[in-house]
N, C-alpha and C positions, 0 to 999 in steps of 0.2 A: 503494500502500500505506499510508503513511504516513496516507494523507486517510483508509481505514477504519479506523486506528488512533486517528485523532484521533477519529471521529465515536463509536466505540466507547464511548471516554473519558466522550467529552460525554454519549452516550445512559447510561452508568451512573451518571455524577452527577445527572443529571435524575431516574433512575428511585428511586435512593436516595437522595432526599430534598430536592435542589435544588429540585423545583416544589412541595415542600409550603412551601419557604424562601422563594422567593419569593413566595408566597400571601401566608405570613404576614406578612413584613416589608417586601415590596416589591409590595402590593397593589394601588396606583395605575398600577401598571405591567403589568398581567396580560396586556393584551392585546398592548402591544407586544413582549412575552417572547414570546408566542404565536405574534407573528408572524417576530419572529426564528426560532423553533425550526420553524415552517414552513416558511420560507426550507431552513434543511437539508432536511427531508422533500422539499421539491419540487426539491432540486440533486440529492439521492440519486437522484430516480425518474427524472430527466430522465438521469442516465448509466442506468439499468436500462432505459430508454426507448429509447434511442440505440442498447444493443447491442441491444434486439430488432426495431428499425426499420432500423438498418443492413444487416444484412445481406438483408432482405425487399427494400429497394432495389436492393442488389447495391454500397453503397460501403465497408463493412467485413466482415471476416469474423466470425462467431459465436463467442461467447463465453460460456459459462453464470452463469461465477462474479459477474463484473458483474450481472448480472441479478437473481440468487437474493440476493447480498448487497445490492442497490440496492431491493430489493423488501422484505427484512427491516428495515433501518435506515430504509428510509422509511414504514412503516406505526407503524414505535417511534416514529420523531420526533412522526408525525402525532397518534398517539394521545396523547404527552405535550403537544404546540402544542392540540389540542382540550380537556385536563384544564385545561389553562390561562387558555383564554379564556373570556373571559365571553358573547362573541358568535360565533356560526360565523363569521362575515364575516373574522374576524383569522386564523382557521387557514386558511382557502380563498384571502384573498387573493395570499398568496405563489405559488399556482398558478397564478392568472391572470397574475399577474406574470411568472413564468419560462416558461410555456406562449405568452403573447401574445408574449416576445421570441423563444422559437423558431419562431414560426410567421413573423415576420419573418426571423430567420436561414435559413428555410427555403425563402423567396423569393429572397434572393441570396445565398443558399451553398451548403450541401449540401440535396440534396431532401429528405432523410430527417428533418430537423432539424421540416418543415412536420408530419409525422406525430408528432412527437414534442411538438409544442406542442399539437396536438391532442388528445392523448392525456391531459397533463398537464391540459389544461381541462375534458375530460370526466370524468378524476377528481376533480377538487375538486368535480364535480357529486355522485359518490357516494359518497366518501369518508363525507362526514358521515353519511350512511344507517348506514354501517358503524360508526364510531366517534360513537354521540351522547354528549353531555354528563358524562351522570348514567348511565354503565353502571357495572357491580359491577365490583371487581377491588381485587387490595394495592393499589393507588398511590392508587384513589378514597377507600376507608379513610384512608389517611395524610390526605390533603387534606380529608376532612371531618372528620376531629379538630383539625387545625388552623383550619378554618374555623367550628369550635362553638367555639373559645376567646374567651372577651373581648377578649384583647388580639391579635387577629388581624387587627384590619380598624383 
C-alpha cells in the first residue's frame, strides 16, 4: 500500500510540472530520466502481470486491485517516460531489462515469471505504438512551451 502511495505522489509530481522542469533545467539527462521513469513503469506492469499469470499457472490467488492499479500506474509512468525521452529506446530498455530478468527468474523460480517476462518484452514492442512522442495532451502543451523558450536548452 505504501508503494502505491509513493508511486501516486511521484506520478503527480511528474504530471504537475516535473517533466517540464527536467526538460528545462536538466535537458542533458532527459533520456536517463526517461529510463528511470520507465523502470517504474516496467516494475508496476510486472506487478500487474504477476497477478494475471500467477492464477493462470496456479501459483497465486486472483487479486484484481493490483492488476487494475498496475495497469493504470504503468501507463501513466510510461506516457511520462515517452514524453521525456528523445529516443524511444530510452523508454523501452527498462521493459527489456525487467522482462529479461523475469524470464530468467521463470527458469529458476516460479513458472509464471516466465510469462510475466514475455509479457513485458511484448509490451515493450506494443507501447511505443500506443504512445508516440508527439501525441496531443495537456502535458505535451506544457513541455512544448518550455522547449520553445530560448533559455530551455
